C-alpha positions in Angstrom: 82.9 133.1 115.6 84.7 129.7 117.1 88.1 129.1 115.5 87.2 125.9 113.7 84.6 128.2 111.4 87.5 130.6 110.9 89.8 128.6 110.1 87.5 126.3 107.8 86.7 129.5 106.0 90.2 130.4 105.1 91.0 126.8 104.0 87.9 126.4 101.9 89.1 130.2 100.4 92.5 128.8 100.1 91.5 125.4 98.1 89.1 127.1 95.3 92.4 129.7 94.7 94.4 126.9 94.6 92.3 125.4 92.1 91.9 128.5 89.6 96.0 129.0 90.0 96.3 125.5 88.7 93.6 126.0 86.0 95.5 129.0 84.8 99.2 128.7 85.4 99.9 124.8 85.1 102.2 123.0 82.3 102.5 119.9 81.3 105.9 119.0 80.6 107.0 115.5 78.9 110.5 114.8 78.6 112.8 112.0 79.8 113.9 111.6 83.2 116.1 109.1 84.8 115.9 107.5 80.9 112.2 107.1 81.0 109.9 108.9 79.3 107.8 111.0 82.0 105.0 113.8 82.4 105.4 116.2 85.2 102.4 119.0 86.3 104.4 121.9 86.9 102.4 125.2 88.7 103.8 128.1 90.0 107.4 126.8 89.6 106.1 123.6 91.9 105.7 120.1 91.2 102.0 119.0 91.7 102.2 115.4 90.2 104.4 113.0 88.0 104.2 110.0 86.1 106.2 107.5 83.7 104.7 106.9 80.3 105.6 103.6 79.6 104.2 102.1 76.6 106.0 98.5 77.7 103.9 97.8 80.8 100.7 95.9 80.6 97.5 98.2 81.4 94.0 96.6 82.4 92.8 98.0 79.1 95.2 95.5 77.4 94.5 91.7 76.3 97.8 89.4 76.5 98.0 85.6 75.6 98.9 84.2 78.6 100.2 80.6 79.2 99.0 78.6 82.2 102.1 77.5 84.7 100.3 75.6 87.4 96.7 75.0 88.0 95.9 75.0 92.2 92.5 73.7 92.8 93.1 74.1 96.6 93.5 77.5 96.6 91.2 78.2 93.5 93.3 79.6 91.0 95.4 79.6 88.4 99.0 80.8 88.0 100.0 82.2 84.8 103.0 83.7 82.9 102.0 86.9 80.9 105.5 87.9 79.9 108.5 86.5 79.8 109.5 85.9 83.8 106.6 87.7 84.7 103.7 85.5 86.6 100.4 86.3 87.3 97.3 84.9 89.5 93.9 83.9 87.9 91.1 83.2 90.0 88.6 80.1 88.8 85.7 82.9 89.1 87.6 84.8 86.4 87.5 82.1 84.1 84.7 81.5 81.7 82.7 78.5 81.0 82.5 75.3 83.6 86.3 73.7 82.0 89.1 74.8 83.8 92.4 75.3 81.8 95.2 72.7 82.2 98.9 73.7 82.4 100.2 74.6 79.1 97.3 76.4 77.9 96.9 79.4 76.1 94.5 81.9 77.6 93.6 85.7 76.8 93.4 87.2 79.8 93.5 91.0 81.2 95.1 92.8 84.2 92.9 93.7 87.2 95.2 94.6 89.3 99.4 95.4 89.1 102.0 93.6 91.0 102.7 95.3 94.1 104.6 94.4 97.5 105.6 90.9 96.6 102.3 89.8 95.4 101.9 88.7 92.1 99.9 90.7 89.3 95.8 89.7 88.9 94.1 89.1 86.1 90.5 87.8 84.2 90.0 85.8 81.8 86.5 87.1 81.5 86.8 89.8 78.7 83.9 91.9 77.1 84.8 91.8 73.7 82.0 94.0 72.7 83.4 97.0 74.1 86.5 96.8 71.6 86.2 97.6 68.0 86.2 94.4 65.9 86.0 92.6 69.3 84.6 89.6 67.6 87.2 89.3 65.1 89.9 89.8 67.9 88.3 86.8 69.8 88.8 84.6 66.8 92.1 86.0 65.8 93.3 85.0 69.9 93.2 80.8 68.6 96.0 81.9 66.4 98.4 83.7 68.3 101.4 82.3 70.5 101.8 83.1 74.3 103.0 86.9 75.0 101.4 88.1 72.1 98.8 91.0 72.6 95.3 90.5 71.2 94.8 94.0 72.2 97.2 97.0 72.9 95.7 100.1 74.5 96.9 103.8 73.9 99.1 103.8 77.1 100.5 107.4 76.8 97.0 109.4 76.2 95.8 106.8 79.2 98.3 107.8 81.4 98.2 111.4 81.0 94.3 111.7 81.1 94.2 109.5 84.3 96.7 111.0 86.2 96.2 115.1 85.0 92.9 116.6 84.7 92.5 118.9 81.9 91.7 121.9 83.7 95.2 121.6 85.3 97.1 122.9 82.4 96.9 125.4 79.9 99.6 123.3 77.5 101.7 120.8 77.2 105.1 121.1 76.2 108.0 118.4 75.2 111.1 118.5 74.0 110.6 114.8 72.3 109.5 115.0 68.8 108.3 111.4 68.5 105.5 112.2 71.6 104.7 116.1 69.8 103.6 114.4 66.5 101.8 111.5 68.4 99.9 113.9 70.8 99.1 116.4 67.7 97.6 113.3 65.9 95.2 112.8 69.4 94.5 117.0 69.3 96.1 117.3 72.5 97.3 121.1 72.5 101.4 120.7 72.6 104.2 123.1 72.1 107.6 121.5 70.7 110.7 122.9 73.1 113.9 122.9 71.3 116.2 125.2 73.1 119.8 123.6 73.1 121.1 126.1 75.4 119.0 125.3 78.1 116.9 121.9 78.5 113.4 121.3 79.7 114.3 119.4 82.6 116.6 122.4 84.0 114.2 125.0 82.6 111.3 123.6 85.2 114.3 122.2 87.6 112.8 119.0 87.3 115.6 117.3 89.0 115.7 119.1 92.0 111.6 119.2 91.8 111.6 115.3 91.8 114.3 114.9 94.6 112.6 116.8 97.2 109.1 115.0 96.1 110.7 111.9 97.2 112.8 112.6 100.0 112.2 111.3 103.5 112.1 115.1 105.1 110.2 117.9 103.8 110.2 121.4 105.3 107.3 123.4 105.9 107.4 127.3 105.7 106.4 127.8 109.2 109.9 126.0 110.0 108.2 123.1 111.2 108.6 119.4 108.8 107.0 116.6 107.9 109.1 112.8 108.0 107.9 110.3 106.0 108.3 106.5 106.6 107.0 103.3 104.3 106.1 99.7 106.0 104.5 96.8 104.2 101.1 97.9 105.6 101.1 101.4 105.5 102.8 104.9 105.2 103.2 107.0 108.5 104.0 110.5 108.5 105.5 112.4 111.4 104.6 116.3 112.0 107.5 118.2 113.9 107.5 121.6 115.1 111.0 121.7 113.9 112.6 125.5 113.5 108.9 126.9 114.1 109.2 130.1 116.6 106.0 131.1 117.9 105.2 134.8 118.8 105.9 135.9 122.5 101.7 136.1 123.2 101.2 133.1 121.3 99.9 129.8 123.5 101.6 126.3 122.9 98.0 125.0 121.7 97.6 127.9 118.8 101.3 127.0 118.0 100.9 123.6 117.3 97.7 124.2 115.5 99.5 126.4 113.0 102.0 124.2 112.3 99.0 121.5 112.1 97.2 123.2 109.6 100.3 123.6 107.1 101.1 120.6 107.7 97.8 119.1 106.7 98.0 121.1 103.3 101.3 119.9 102.4 100.0 116.1 103.2 97.3 116.3 100.8 99.4 117.9 98.4 102.5 115.3 99.1 99.7 112.3 98.6 99.5 113.2 95.3 102.7 113.9 94.5 104.5 111.0 95.5 101.1 108.8 94.4 100.9 107.2 97.5 97.9 104.8 98.4 96.5 102.6 100.7 96.6 103.3 104.5 98.3 106.6 105.7 98.8 107.2 108.9 99.6 110.8 110.1 100.9 112.0 113.9 100.0 115.4 114.3 101.4 117.5 117.1 99.8 117.1 120.9 96.3 116.6 119.1 94.2 116.9 122.8 91.9 119.2 121.5 88.7 118.4 120.1 88.2 121.3 118.3 91.7 121.2 116.9 91.2 117.6 115.8 87.7 118.5 114.1 89.8 122.0 112.1 92.4 119.3 110.8 89.7 116.9 109.5 87.9 119.3 107.4 90.8 120.8 106.3 92.3 117.4 105.2 88.5 116.4 103.8 88.7 120.1 101.6 92.5 119.4 100.6 92.1 115.8 99.5 89.3 117.2 97.0 91.8 118.7 94.7 93.3 115.1 94.0 92.7 112.9 91.0 92.5 109.4 93.2 89.7 108.7 95.8 91.2 110.3 99.4 89.0 109.0 102.7 89.9 110.9 105.7 88.4 108.5 108.4 88.7 109.8 111.6 91.4 110.7 114.4 92.1 108.3 116.9 92.2 108.5 120.8 96.0 108.0 120.1 95.9 111.3 118.0 96.6 109.8 114.7 94.7 110.7 111.4 94.0 107.8 109.4 93.4 108.1 105.9 93.5 105.9 102.7 94.2 106.7 99.3 92.9 104.6 96.5 96.1 102.8 94.4 95.7 102.8 90.4 99.4 103.2 89.8 102.9 102.6 91.7 104.0 105.5 93.4 106.5 108.1 92.2 109.4 106.6 93.8 108.1 102.7 92.5 107.9 104.2 89.2 111.1 106.5 88.7 113.6 105.0 90.9 112.8 101.8 92.4 112.0 100.2 89.0 115.7 101.3 87.3 117.2 99.7 90.7 115.4 96.2 90.0 116.8 96.1 86.2 
């Protein structure tokens, strides 16, 4: 039996066992971290994913009254202000009817893409009111609202929880926030209120250490190898290093590199979700000259990425031995949510 078949069988079993462990042992912890209300999925003492439950931020389901700041016919779009000091981009083809709005006009809009990497948030004015309860009444009510008022506000907390975490990944929700406890109880979530004054919920699950490790540039592997994460405007680059790994005396270099690469591939898929990385991801594995080894790693990446809640596409390995991956963006990265937004304020 080839090495590819052996390793593929092992990884398929590992992925299945991993899903079972998450379903039986996962805890969804909701508490304050860095002065933000956050939710963290913990399984077997390890951080799997996290998000900020920010009720103040606009979401795609919301409808807000924006003011037109400028109309740019040369680029076929309007620049709008949807919150005090926050600008957005509204293309002409996302405006209903034949008449374009004028500077100073008020217009109901919904978010289609969050602002990212220097780009404005994108909006549409084509709103399907029939999907919203009392939608037609809301449409009429919009004519009497001033700028920045919300015509419709979605339940950001439950939307975020259901988007970032699957219900089969945790057996209960634990929180030390009474407001969240009562709110989610009313939404029929199975939730427990934690109120041990001797040990905070954050310390009980070592959240500070867990998040710090999840955001660090270097991640150690059990074998002694390590990963390095670097971010550019265009992509995320992950470098796999053998580090302190010492193969046994009878192990050839090719097999040694494959062992580190296999562990790295599994860890990378986990880290993409934990860090909520998106866009183009390039992985520089160790010495990928052997086509059979490349196929093993591609199969592992594809199998492990099925555990993700976002769409992950493992494209191929280039002639230079670089694995190409893309991951759909729906929310900012964990670093942007927890750290960068605080530094910007």
